[in-house]
N, C-alpha and C positions, 0 to 999 in steps of 0.2 A: 181287612182280614180280621175275623173274630179273635178274641183274646185267647181262647183255648187253642186255636190253631197256631197263633204266634208262640205260645208256650211250648207246644209240641215241636214246632220248627226249631226253637231255641235248644230244646233238649237233644234233638237229632243232631244239630250242628255241634253241640258240646261233646256228645259222645263220639261223633265222627273225629273231631280233633283229638280227643283223648286216645282213641284207637290208633290214629296216625302217629301220635307222639310215642305211644307204647311200642309200636312196631319199629320206629326209628331207634329207640333205646335198646330194644330187645334183639335187633338184627345182629349186632356184633357178637353178643353172647351166643345166639343161635349158631352163628358161623364158627365160633370157637368150639362149641360142642360137636358140630358136624365134622369139622376138620380133625378133631381128636380121634374119630373113628375111621378116617379115610386111609386108604393106601397112599403112599407118597405121590404117585403120579397124578392123583386127583386133587391134590391140595392147591395146585396152581393151574388147573385146567381152565380153558376158555371155550365156551361160556362156563361160568362157575357151576360146580356140582354141589348142590345142597344136600342131597341124600346119597350117601356112599353106596357104591355098587356092591361092596363087601364090607361088613362091619368088622373092623380090626380091634377087638377087645384087647389084644396083646400089646397094643400101642401104649397102654398105661403101665404095664409091668416093664416094658422095654424103656419107657421114658424114665421110670424110677431107677432102673439099672444104669442108664446112660448118665444120669445126674450124679451117680456115685454115692453121695452123702445125703440123699434126699431126707431120710428119716432123722438124721442129725440136724439138718437145717430146720425140719419141722419141729423138733424138740426145742431148738434155740428160739424159734419164733413163738412157740407156745409159752415158753418161760418168760420171755420179754413181754408178751402181750398180757399175761396174767398179772405180772408185777405192775405193769403200766395201769391196768384196770384198778388194782388195789390202791395204788398211789393217787390216781386221778379222783376216784370216788371219795377217798378220805380227805384229801387236801381241798378239793373243790367244795365238798359239802361243809367242811369247817369254815371256809372263807365265806360261803353263801350264807351260813347261819349268822356269822358276824355282821354281814351286810344287811340282813333282813330282820333279825330278831333282837339285836343289841343296839342301843342308842349310845353313840360315842362321838365326840367332836370331829367334824370333817369326814364323817362316814360316807356321805353321798359323793363328796369330791373324790375321795379315794376310789370309790366304786367306778365313777366315770373315768378316772385315770386307768383303772384296771381294764375297763371295756375298750379304752383307746388303744391298748396294746394289741388288740386284734387287727388293727390297721397296719401293724409293722410286719412286713413279709420276712420269712425266715432267712433269705439271703442277706438281709441287712445285718442280722445278728450272728450270721454263720461264723465269721472269722473270730469275733470276740468269744463265742461259745467254744469254738475249737481251741482257742488259746487257753481258756479257763480249764477245759478238760485235760489239755496237755500238761498244765501246771499241776493238776491233781493226779497226773499219771493214770488217767482213765482211758486214753486212746487205745482202741482195740478191745475194750471190755464191754460187757453188757450194761454197765452203769451209765454209759453215755446215752443209752436208749430208754431206760426206764426211770432213772432218778429225776429227770425234769418233770415227770408226771406227778411226783410227790410234792412239787412246788406249786401246784394249782394250774388251772387252765381258764383263761378269761371267758371263753364261750360256755364251758361247763358251769362256771360260777354264775354266769348270767342266767342260764336255764334253771339251775337249782334255786337261785334267789327268787326268781319269779314264782316258782312252785311254793317255796317256803312262805312267801307273802300271802298266799291263799289259805294257809292254815290259820284258823282263828287265834288271835293273840290271847284270848281268854284262857286257852289251854295252858300256855306257857306262864301266864300271870298267876294262874291258880297253883301251878307247880312251884313257882318262886315263893308264893305265900306259905306253901307247905315245907319250905326249906330246901328245895332241890337246887343244886348248883347248876350253872349254865352247861357244864359238860354232861351232867346227868340228864338234863332236859334234852340236850342235843341227841344223846345216845339212846335214851329210852322212850322219848316222845316223838321228836321230829323225824328221826331216821325211819322208825317203823311206819310212820304215816306217809313216807315219801318213797316207798319201794318202787313204784312205777317210774318216777323221775330218775331214781338212782339207776334203774335198769337201762334207761335211755342213755345215760352218761356212760355206763359200763359198755354198752353195745357200741356206741360211737368210738370210745377209746380202743376197744378190742379190734374193731374194724380198721381203725387208723394204724394201730401198731402192727397188725397182721399184714397189712398191705404196704407199709412204709418201705420205700426204697431209698429215698434221699438221705435220711439220717444214717442208716447202716452203711451206705456207700461212702459217706464222709468219715465216719468214726470207726468203722470196723475194718481192720486190715489183715486179720488172721482168718484163713478160709475155714478153720474149724469152728469159728464163731459166726459164720455166715447165717443170715436168715433166709427164708424161702425166696424172698424177692431178689436178694443178691445171688442165691444159688441158681435161680432161673436165668438171670442175666449172664452169669458165668457159663451156664450150660449152652446158651445161645451163642455166645461169643467164641466158644472153643470148637464149634462145629465148622468143618471146612465149608459146607454149604448148609444153610439152615434147614433142618429136617422139621418142617412145619407140623407134621402129624404128631411127632413126639413133643414138640414145644407146646402145642395146643393141649395135648393130653396132660402134660405136667401142669399147665395153667389151670386146667379144669380141676385137677386134684387139689391145687392150692386154694381155689376159691370155694370148693365144695363145703368145707367146714363153716364158712360164713353163711352160705345158703341154708344149710341145715340149722345153724344157730338161729337165724332170723325166722325160719319156718316155725320153730317151736316157741319163739318168744314174740311173734309179730303182734298178737293180741295185746299183751301187756305193753309192748313197745309203742303201739299206736295210741293206747290209752294214756301213756306217759307223755307223749308228744302233745296230744290234745289238751291234757290237763295243764301242762306247763304253759302252753300258749293261752289258755282260757283264764288262768289265774294271775295273769300279769296285771 
């Protein structure tokens, strides 16, 4: 078979696999959107009904009313997510700067130790973390959800370190010769050159905090401080029988901000991911 035909066959096979994988990942999302507009009797119909016979736009308002404190939960989630983003960007970028631009004894060993912490699953440190927060009298408060992000994140530190290593050292060396302190170099030179990488970290952190269920489930015990994830779980559990059309409508509303956020930042996000990987 000629080379150009082999290349064409390879591209067709590749795109076919990509389409199949895309359908596989998109199907649950499409089902959620479809169910959010269905009348209740069509949510569990067999065979499945993908296109509602009647589009129930009122499912969204009724889902909000049924949850009761939807907007309070949304405010709590946004508050925690924004503080988590600020803490993660500041702490991770400072640590990454120290690992990439400053020479100090044992730097690489400490960095490898930091990366090794990614191998520790959260359930292993769950009890010690809960005990610490209880001693600090933080159980039931938002501090348990956002303060850990001010202490750095190994994955974010790794990504930012790889990006910082790609910035020419001559820039920082020239600044040191001119008398700039390390903090000024970090704030006025490194951070402005790393906007795309910082955006990647911010988006990852925001998405994690917005969707997080496990940590709020463990540390938050006051319903007034529930996040959207906890509110959705409470909404489902208090129904006599699960009203799937309302549950899917509420789920759609919860993930909608993430979709809109990614839609407006996807170009910079992809550039940041590409640059972070390429500059390792």
